[in-house]
Jmol script that loads the backbone (N, CA, C; Angstrom):
load data "model"
ATOM      1  N   MET A   1      -8.809  12.737   1.571  1.00  0.00           N
ATOM      2  CA  MET A   1      -8.745  13.106   0.180  1.00  0.00           C
ATOM      3  C   MET A   1      -7.410  12.608  -0.375  1.00  0.00           C
ATOM      4  N   SER A   2      -7.427  12.068  -1.547  1.00  0.00           N
ATOM      5  CA  SER A   2      -6.196  11.547  -2.135  1.00  0.00           C
ATOM      6  C   SER A   2      -5.254  12.693  -2.489  1.00  0.00           C
ATOM      7  N   VAL A   3      -4.000  12.348  -2.698  1.00  0.00           N
ATOM      8  CA  VAL A   3      -2.992  13.353  -3.045  1.00  0.00           C
ATOM      9  C   VAL A   3      -3.398  14.094  -4.309  1.00  0.00           C
ATOM     10  N   SER A   4      -3.773  13.359  -5.339  1.00  0.00           N
ATOM     11  CA  SER A   4      -4.111  14.019  -6.603  1.00  0.00           C
ATOM     12  C   SER A   4      -5.332  14.921  -6.460  1.00  0.00           C
ATOM     13  N   ARG A   5      -6.334  14.478  -5.709  1.00  0.00           N
ATOM     14  CA  ARG A   5      -7.517  15.330  -5.515  1.00  0.00           C
ATOM     15  C   ARG A   5      -7.178  16.561  -4.687  1.00  0.00           C
ATOM     16  N   TRP A   6      -6.314  16.413  -3.672  1.00  0.00           N
ATOM     17  CA  TRP A   6      -5.908  17.570  -2.875  1.00  0.00           C
ATOM     18  C   TRP A   6      -5.134  18.559  -3.734  1.00  0.00           C
ATOM     19  N   CYS A   7      -4.217  18.065  -4.548  1.00  0.00           N
ATOM     20  CA  CYS A   7      -3.425  18.945  -5.419  1.00  0.00           C
ATOM     21  C   CYS A   7      -4.325  19.679  -6.407  1.00  0.00           C
ATOM     22  N   GLU A   8      -5.281  18.974  -6.944  1.00  0.00           N
ATOM     23  CA  GLU A   8      -6.211  19.600  -7.878  1.00  0.00           C
ATOM     24  C   GLU A   8      -7.025  20.695  -7.184  1.00  0.00           C
ATOM     25  N   ALA A   9      -7.519  20.407  -5.999  1.00  0.00           N
ATOM     26  CA  ALA A   9      -8.347  21.375  -5.264  1.00  0.00           C
ATOM     27  C   ALA A   9      -7.530  22.556  -4.758  1.00  0.00           C
ATOM     28  N   SER A  10      -6.272  22.318  -4.380  1.00  0.00           N
ATOM     29  CA  SER A  10      -5.449  23.378  -3.791  1.00  0.00           C
ATOM     30  C   SER A  10      -4.597  24.118  -4.820  1.00  0.00           C
ATOM     31  N   ALA A  11      -4.443  23.541  -6.005  1.00  0.00           N
ATOM     32  CA  ALA A  11      -3.618  24.102  -7.082  1.00  0.00           C
ATOM     33  C   ALA A  11      -2.124  24.040  -6.767  1.00  0.00           C
ATOM     34  N   TYR A  12      -1.717  23.192  -5.812  1.00  0.00           N
ATOM     35  CA  TYR A  12      -0.299  22.983  -5.532  1.00  0.00           C
ATOM     36  C   TYR A  12       0.186  21.749  -6.282  1.00  0.00           C
ATOM     37  N   GLU A  13       1.472  21.753  -6.642  1.00  0.00           N
ATOM     38  CA  GLU A  13       2.085  20.615  -7.316  1.00  0.00           C
ATOM     39  C   GLU A  13       2.317  19.481  -6.319  1.00  0.00           C
ATOM     40  N   VAL A  14       2.443  18.262  -6.832  1.00  0.00           N
ATOM     41  CA  VAL A  14       2.630  17.081  -5.990  1.00  0.00           C
ATOM     42  C   VAL A  14       3.881  17.189  -5.129  1.00  0.00           C
ATOM     43  N   PHE A  15       4.976  17.702  -5.650  1.00  0.00           N
ATOM     44  CA  PHE A  15       6.217  17.775  -4.885  1.00  0.00           C
ATOM     45  C   PHE A  15       6.493  19.185  -4.352  1.00  0.00           C
ATOM     46  N   SER A  16       5.432  19.969  -4.170  1.00  0.00           N
ATOM     47  CA  SER A  16       5.598  21.329  -3.647  1.00  0.00           C
ATOM     48  C   SER A  16       5.885  21.302  -2.146  1.00  0.00           C
ATOM     49  N   LYS A  17       6.399  22.413  -1.622  1.00  0.00           N
ATOM     50  CA  LYS A  17       6.637  22.531  -0.174  1.00  0.00           C
ATOM     51  C   LYS A  17       5.324  22.372   0.573  1.00  0.00           C
ATOM     52  N   GLU A  18       4.247  22.907   0.015  1.00  0.00           N
ATOM     53  CA  GLU A  18       2.935  22.826   0.674  1.00  0.00           C
ATOM     54  C   GLU A  18       2.441  21.384   0.763  1.00  0.00           C
ATOM     55  N   MET A  19       2.674  20.616  -0.286  1.00  0.00           N
ATOM     56  CA  MET A  19       2.249  19.214  -0.276  1.00  0.00           C
ATOM     57  C   MET A  19       3.070  18.419   0.729  1.00  0.00           C
ATOM     58  N   ILE A  20       4.375  18.673   0.764  1.00  0.00           N
ATOM     59  CA  ILE A  20       5.235  17.997   1.739  1.00  0.00           C
ATOM     60  C   ILE A  20       4.793  18.336   3.159  1.00  0.00           C
ATOM     61  N   GLU A  21       4.478  19.593   3.401  1.00  0.00           N
ATOM     62  CA  GLU A  21       3.997  20.014   4.727  1.00  0.00           C
ATOM     63  C   GLU A  21       2.674  19.320   5.064  1.00  0.00           C
ATOM     64  N   ARG A  22       1.782  19.217   4.092  1.00  0.00           N
ATOM     65  CA  ARG A  22       0.500  18.547   4.318  1.00  0.00           C
ATOM     66  C   ARG A  22       0.734  17.089   4.709  1.00  0.00           C
ATOM     67  N   CYS A  23       1.628  16.407   3.997  1.00  0.00           N
ATOM     68  CA  CYS A  23       1.913  15.005   4.314  1.00  0.00           C
ATOM     69  C   CYS A  23       2.497  14.865   5.719  1.00  0.00           C
ATOM     70  N   ARG A  24       3.384  15.770   6.071  1.00  0.00           N
ATOM     71  CA  ARG A  24       3.965  15.722   7.422  1.00  0.00           C
ATOM     72  C   ARG A  24       2.899  15.924   8.488  1.00  0.00           C
ATOM     73  N   ARG A  25       2.017  16.875   8.251  1.00  0.00           N
ATOM     74  CA  ARG A  25       0.952  17.127   9.233  1.00  0.00           C
ATOM     75  C   ARG A  25      -0.010  15.945   9.341  1.00  0.00           C
ATOM     76  N   LEU A  26      -0.360  15.350   8.189  1.00  0.00           N
ATOM     77  CA  LEU A  26      -1.243  14.180   8.219  1.00  0.00           C
ATOM     78  C   LEU A  26      -0.591  13.022   8.968  1.00  0.00           C
ATOM     79  N   THR A  27       0.702  12.819   8.740  1.00  0.00           N
ATOM     80  CA  THR A  27       1.434  11.757   9.440  1.00  0.00           C
ATOM     81  C   THR A  27       1.454  12.027  10.943  1.00  0.00           C
ATOM     82  N   ALA A  28       1.738  13.272  11.307  1.00  0.00           N
ATOM     83  CA  ALA A  28       1.767  13.628  12.731  1.00  0.00           C
ATOM     84  C   ALA A  28       0.391  13.468  13.362  1.00  0.00           C
ATOM     85  N   ASP A  29      -0.657  13.912  12.671  1.00  0.00           N
ATOM     86  CA  ASP A  29      -2.017  13.773  13.202  1.00  0.00           C
ATOM     87  C   ASP A  29      -2.405  12.310  13.367  1.00  0.00           C
ATOM     88  N   GLY A  30      -2.047  11.485  12.364  1.00  0.00           N
ATOM     89  CA  GLY A  30      -2.351  10.053  12.448  1.00  0.00           C
ATOM     90  C   GLY A  30      -1.604   9.384  13.587  1.00  0.00           C
ATOM     91  N   THR A  31      -0.352   9.757  13.767  1.00  0.00           N
ATOM     92  CA  THR A  31       0.457   9.206  14.856  1.00  0.00           C
ATOM     93  C   THR A  31      -0.107   9.615  16.210  1.00  0.00           C
ATOM     94  N   ALA A  32      -0.488  10.895  16.327  1.00  0.00           N
ATOM     95  CA  ALA A  32      -1.069  11.376  17.586  1.00  0.00           C
ATOM     96  C   ALA A  32      -2.352  10.614  17.916  1.00  0.00           C
ATOM     97  N   LYS A  33      -3.184  10.352  16.901  1.00  0.00           N
ATOM     98  CA  LYS A  33      -4.423   9.611  17.122  1.00  0.00           C
ATOM     99  C   LYS A  33      -4.121   8.175  17.545  1.00  0.00           C
ATOM    100  N   ALA A  34      -3.127   7.553  16.909  1.00  0.00           N
ATOM    101  CA  ALA A  34      -2.751   6.187  17.282  1.00  0.00           C
ATOM    102  C   ALA A  34      -2.273   6.128  18.725  1.00  0.00           C
ATOM    103  N   VAL A  35      -1.463   7.106  19.130  1.00  0.00           N
ATOM    104  CA  VAL A  35      -0.978   7.159  20.524  1.00  0.00           C
ATOM    105  C   VAL A  35      -2.156   7.354  21.472  1.00  0.00           C
ATOM    106  N   GLU A  36      -3.069   8.230  21.107  1.00  0.00           N
ATOM    107  CA  GLU A  36      -4.259   8.453  21.943  1.00  0.00           C
ATOM    108  C   GLU A  36      -5.037   7.157  22.130  1.00  0.00           C
ATOM    109  N   LEU A  37      -5.261   6.419  21.034  1.00  0.00           N
ATOM    110  CA  LEU A  37      -6.016   5.169  21.115  1.00  0.00           C
ATOM    111  C   LEU A  37      -5.263   4.100  21.908  1.00  0.00           C
ATOM    112  N   LEU A  38      -3.955   4.027  21.722  1.00  0.00           N
ATOM    113  CA  LEU A  38      -3.164   3.068  22.490  1.00  0.00           C
ATOM    114  C   LEU A  38      -3.195   3.393  23.978  1.00  0.00           C
ATOM    115  N   ASN A  39      -3.040   4.663  24.319  1.00  0.00           N
ATOM    116  CA  ASN A  39      -3.107   5.059  25.730  1.00  0.00           C
ATOM    117  C   ASN A  39      -4.480   4.772  26.314  1.00  0.00           C
ATOM    118  N   ARG A  40      -5.512   5.039  25.537  1.00  0.00           N
ATOM    119  CA  ARG A  40      -6.870   4.767  26.011  1.00  0.00           C
ATOM    120  C   ARG A  40      -7.073   3.274  26.223  1.00  0.00           C
ATOM    121  N   SER A  41      -6.475   2.445  25.352  1.00  0.00           N
ATOM    122  CA  SER A  41      -6.649   0.994  25.494  1.00  0.00           C
ATOM    123  C   SER A  41      -5.955   0.454  26.738  1.00  0.00           C
ATOM    124  N   LEU A  42      -4.965   1.178  27.255  1.00  0.00           N
ATOM    125  CA  LEU A  42      -4.324   0.767  28.497  1.00  0.00           C
ATOM    126  C   LEU A  42      -5.245   0.980  29.692  1.00  0.00           C
ATOM    127  N   GLU A  43      -6.135   1.963  29.577  1.00  0.00           N
ATOM    128  CA  GLU A  43      -7.075   2.255  30.665  1.00  0.00           C
ATOM    129  C   GLU A  43      -8.221   1.256  30.699  1.00  0.00           C
ATOM    130  N   LYS A  44      -8.740   0.925  29.521  1.00  0.00           N
ATOM    131  CA  LYS A  44      -9.819  -0.060  29.427  1.00  0.00           C
ATOM    132  C   LYS A  44      -9.781  -0.679  28.039  1.00  0.00           C
ATOM    133  N   PRO A  45     -10.300  -1.895  27.884  1.00  0.00           N
ATOM    134  CA  PRO A  45     -10.287  -2.550  26.577  1.00  0.00           C
ATOM    135  C   PRO A  45     -11.014  -1.714  25.522  1.00  0.00           C
ATOM    136  N   CYS A  46     -10.508  -1.769  24.318  1.00  0.00           N
ATOM    137  CA  CYS A  46     -11.073  -1.008  23.210  1.00  0.00           C
ATOM    138  C   CYS A  46     -12.399  -1.623  22.766  1.00  0.00           C
ATOM    139  N   GLU A  47     -13.387  -0.771  22.537  1.00  0.00           N
ATOM    140  CA  GLU A  47     -14.674  -1.219  22.031  1.00  0.00           C
ATOM    141  C   GLU A  47     -14.782  -0.791  20.575  1.00  0.00           C
ATOM    142  N   LEU A  48     -14.815  -1.762  19.675  1.00  0.00           N
ATOM    143  CA  LEU A  48     -14.896  -1.456  18.258  1.00  0.00           C
ATOM    144  C   LEU A  48     -16.345  -1.231  17.847  1.00  0.00           C
ATOM    145  N   ALA A  49     -16.528  -0.301  16.948  1.00  0.00           N
ATOM    146  CA  ALA A  49     -17.877   0.070  16.522  1.00  0.00           C
ATOM    147  C   ALA A  49     -18.474  -0.933  15.548  1.00  0.00           C
ATOM    148  N   GLY A  50     -17.661  -1.700  14.867  1.00  0.00           N
ATOM    149  CA  GLY A  50     -18.178  -2.620  13.863  1.00  0.00           C
ATOM    150  C   GLY A  50     -18.332  -1.928  12.519  1.00  0.00           C
ATOM    151  N   LEU A  51     -18.834  -2.649  11.553  1.00  0.00           N
ATOM    152  CA  LEU A  51     -18.994  -2.109  10.210  1.00  0.00           C
ATOM    153  C   LEU A  51     -20.288  -1.327  10.088  1.00  0.00           C
ATOM    154  N   SER A  52     -20.236  -0.252   9.316  1.00  0.00           N
ATOM    155  CA  SER A  52     -21.447   0.529   9.067  1.00  0.00           C
ATOM    156  C   SER A  52     -22.355  -0.262   8.119  1.00  0.00           C
ATOM    157  N   PRO A  53     -23.648   0.058   8.100  1.00  0.00           N
ATOM    158  CA  PRO A  53     -24.554  -0.628   7.170  1.00  0.00           C
ATOM    159  C   PRO A  53     -24.111  -0.460   5.709  1.00  0.00           C
ATOM    160  N   GLU A  54     -23.570   0.715   5.359  1.00  0.00           N
ATOM    161  CA  GLU A  54     -23.102   0.950   3.996  1.00  0.00           C
ATOM    162  C   GLU A  54     -21.992  -0.035   3.630  1.00  0.00           C
ATOM    163  N   VAL A  55     -21.012  -0.183   4.528  1.00  0.00           N
ATOM    164  CA  VAL A  55     -19.891  -1.080   4.260  1.00  0.00           C
ATOM    165  C   VAL A  55     -20.366  -2.526   4.212  1.00  0.00           C
ATOM    166  N   LYS A  56     -21.255  -2.917   5.111  1.00  0.00           N
ATOM    167  CA  LYS A  56     -21.802  -4.277   5.076  1.00  0.00           C
ATOM    168  C   LYS A  56     -22.468  -4.546   3.737  1.00  0.00           C
ATOM    169  N   SER A  57     -23.187  -3.549   3.227  1.00  0.00           N
ATOM    170  CA  SER A  57     -23.858  -3.692   1.936  1.00  0.00           C
ATOM    171  C   SER A  57     -22.840  -3.891   0.821  1.00  0.00           C
ATOM    172  N   CYS A  58     -21.777  -3.080   0.820  1.00  0.00           N
ATOM    173  CA  CYS A  58     -20.738  -3.199  -0.211  1.00  0.00           C
ATOM    174  C   CYS A  58     -20.059  -4.558  -0.141  1.00  0.00           C
ATOM    175  N   LEU A  59     -19.695  -4.976   1.069  1.00  0.00           N
ATOM    176  CA  LEU A  59     -18.960  -6.224   1.240  1.00  0.00           C
ATOM    177  C   LEU A  59     -19.804  -7.457   0.932  1.00  0.00           C
ATOM    178  N   SER A  60     -21.139  -7.312   0.942  1.00  0.00           N
ATOM    179  CA  SER A  60     -21.972  -8.463   0.617  1.00  0.00           C
ATOM    180  C   SER A  60     -21.700  -8.950  -0.806  1.00  0.00           C
ATOM    181  N   CYS A  61     -21.335  -8.031  -1.711  1.00  0.00           N
ATOM    182  CA  CYS A  61     -20.959  -8.420  -3.082  1.00  0.00           C
ATOM    183  C   CYS A  61     -19.444  -8.400  -3.285  1.00  0.00           C
ATOM    184  N   HIS A  62     -18.789  -7.363  -2.774  1.00  0.00           N
ATOM    185  CA  HIS A  62     -17.375  -7.136  -3.066  1.00  0.00           C
ATOM    186  C   HIS A  62     -16.424  -7.826  -2.093  1.00  0.00           C
ATOM    187  N   GLY A  63     -16.915  -8.268  -0.944  1.00  0.00           N
ATOM    188  CA  GLY A  63     -16.057  -8.918   0.040  1.00  0.00           C
ATOM    189  C   GLY A  63     -15.781 -10.358  -0.328  1.00  0.00           C
ATOM    190  N   LYS A  64     -16.107 -11.273   0.552  1.00  0.00           N
ATOM    191  CA  LYS A  64     -15.862 -12.690   0.299  1.00  0.00           C
ATOM    192  C   LYS A  64     -16.926 -13.291  -0.606  1.00  0.00           C
ATOM    193  N   GLY A  65     -17.918 -12.471  -0.991  1.00  0.00           N
ATOM    194  CA  GLY A  65     -19.006 -12.944  -1.847  1.00  0.00           C
ATOM    195  C   GLY A  65     -18.588 -13.151  -3.279  1.00  0.00           C
ATOM    196  N   GLU A  66     -19.453 -12.760  -4.198  1.00  0.00           N
ATOM    197  CA  GLU A  66     -19.241 -13.086  -5.609  1.00  0.00           C
ATOM    198  C   GLU A  66     -18.061 -12.369  -6.264  1.00  0.00           C
ATOM    199  N   LEU A  67     -17.805 -11.092  -5.977  1.00  0.00           N
ATOM    200  CA  LEU A  67     -16.759 -10.346  -6.670  1.00  0.00           C
ATOM    201  C   LEU A  67     -15.380 -10.504  -6.051  1.00  0.00           C
ATOM    202  N   ARG A  68     -15.306 -10.632  -4.754  1.00  0.00           N
ATOM    203  CA  ARG A  68     -14.041 -10.844  -4.032  1.00  0.00           C
ATOM    204  C   ARG A  68     -12.955  -9.840  -4.429  1.00  0.00           C
ATOM    205  N   ASP A  69     -13.290  -8.545  -4.404  1.00  0.00           N
ATOM    206  CA  ASP A  69     -12.316  -7.535  -4.811  1.00  0.00           C
ATOM    207  C   ASP A  69     -12.142  -6.410  -3.793  1.00  0.00           C
ATOM    208  N   ALA A  70     -12.635  -6.611  -2.581  1.00  0.00           N
ATOM    209  CA  ALA A  70     -12.490  -5.567  -1.561  1.00  0.00           C
ATOM    210  C   ALA A  70     -12.373  -6.187  -0.179  1.00  0.00           C
ATOM    211  N   MET A  71     -11.552  -5.542   0.662  1.00  0.00           N
ATOM    212  CA  MET A  71     -11.416  -5.979   2.045  1.00  0.00           C
ATOM    213  C   MET A  71     -11.600  -4.802   2.999  1.00  0.00           C
ATOM    214  N   GLY A  72     -11.829  -3.625   2.462  1.00  0.00           N
ATOM    215  CA  GLY A  72     -11.875  -2.408   3.265  1.00  0.00           C
ATOM    216  C   GLY A  72     -12.986  -2.395   4.284  1.00  0.00           C
ATOM    217  N   LYS A  73     -12.821  -1.533   5.270  1.00  0.00           N
ATOM    218  CA  LYS A  73     -13.829  -1.381   6.310  1.00  0.00           C
ATOM    219  C   LYS A  73     -14.278   0.074   6.421  1.00  0.00           C
ATOM    220  N   MET A  74     -13.712   0.928   5.561  1.00  0.00           N
ATOM    221  CA  MET A  74     -14.098   2.347   5.554  1.00  0.00           C
ATOM    222  C   MET A  74     -15.343   2.525   4.686  1.00  0.00           C
ATOM    223  N   ARG A  75     -15.945   3.724   4.781  1.00  0.00           N
ATOM    224  CA  ARG A  75     -17.063   4.047   3.914  1.00  0.00           C
ATOM    225  C   ARG A  75     -16.556   4.099   2.470  1.00  0.00           C
ATOM    226  N   CYS A  76     -17.130   3.317   1.599  1.00  0.00           N
ATOM    227  CA  CYS A  76     -16.679   3.221   0.217  1.00  0.00           C
ATOM    228  C   CYS A  76     -16.845   4.558  -0.510  1.00  0.00           C
ATOM    229  N   GLY A  77     -17.919   5.278  -0.217  1.00  0.00           N
ATOM    230  CA  GLY A  77     -18.206   6.540  -0.885  1.00  0.00           C
ATOM    231  C   GLY A  77     -17.242   7.655  -0.540  1.00  0.00           C
ATOM    232  N   ALA A  78     -16.387   7.454   0.452  1.00  0.00           N
ATOM    233  CA  ALA A  78     -15.402   8.481   0.792  1.00  0.00           C
ATOM    234  C   ALA A  78     -14.375   8.642  -0.320  1.00  0.00           C
ATOM    235  N   CYS A  79     -14.074   7.567  -1.018  1.00  0.00           N
ATOM    236  CA  CYS A  79     -13.076   7.610  -2.101  1.00  0.00           C
ATOM    237  C   CYS A  79     -13.680   7.343  -3.471  1.00  0.00           C
ATOM    238  N   HIS A  80     -14.715   6.526  -3.518  1.00  0.00           N
ATOM    239  CA  HIS A  80     -15.291   6.087  -4.793  1.00  0.00           C
ATOM    240  C   HIS A  80     -16.576   6.845  -5.084  1.00  0.00           C
ATOM    241  N   LYS A  81     -16.754   7.177  -6.355  1.00  0.00           N
ATOM    242  CA  LYS A  81     -18.015   7.768  -6.797  1.00  0.00           C
ATOM    243  C   LYS A  81     -18.810   6.688  -7.506  1.00  0.00           C
ATOM    244  N   PHE A  82     -20.088   6.586  -7.165  1.00  0.00           N
ATOM    245  CA  PHE A  82     -20.920   5.521  -7.710  1.00  0.00           C
ATOM    246  C   PHE A  82     -22.051   6.111  -8.548  1.00  0.00           C
ATOM    247  N   PRO A  83     -22.483   5.368  -9.567  1.00  0.00           N
ATOM    248  CA  PRO A  83     -23.679   5.800 -10.295  1.00  0.00           C
ATOM    249  C   PRO A  83     -24.880   5.774  -9.349  1.00  0.00           C
ATOM    250  N   LYS A  84     -25.863   6.578  -9.627  1.00  0.00           N
ATOM    251  CA  LYS A  84     -27.038   6.655  -8.728  1.00  0.00           C
ATOM    252  C   LYS A  84     -27.720   5.308  -8.536  1.00  0.00           C
ATOM    253  N   ARG A  85     -27.629   4.427  -9.512  1.00  0.00           N
ATOM    254  CA  ARG A  85     -28.322   3.149  -9.433  1.00  0.00           C
ATOM    255  C   ARG A  85     -27.495   2.046  -8.803  1.00  0.00           C
ATOM    256  N   HIS A  86     -26.253   2.336  -8.381  1.00  0.00           N
ATOM    257  CA  HIS A  86     -25.431   1.296  -7.753  1.00  0.00           C
ATOM    258  C   HIS A  86     -26.068   0.905  -6.422  1.00  0.00           C
ATOM    259  N   PRO A  87     -26.116  -0.388  -6.131  1.00  0.00           N
ATOM    260  CA  PRO A  87     -26.758  -0.812  -4.867  1.00  0.00           C
ATOM    261  C   PRO A  87     -26.011  -0.279  -3.676  1.00  0.00           C
TER     262      PRO A  87
END
end "model"
wireframe off; spacefill off
backbone 0.3
color backbone group
């Protein structure tokens, strides 16, 4: 969830102690996950899952195709809201 959406949902200000704590925890959690993945890769080569069908669909237009405005590999709907008729 983006900072602004989290602040709106939690009713905390952007520069509040709670927001700073949230950022620290997210950073620590992300770092811990990176260390876990790096340690796991030392045991055996990493197997990547590849792109989801949703992302492949988005990138068919927005990637190197006609629009050329996206490079992401995450689920687009996690951050973006689309009209019901969007492909």
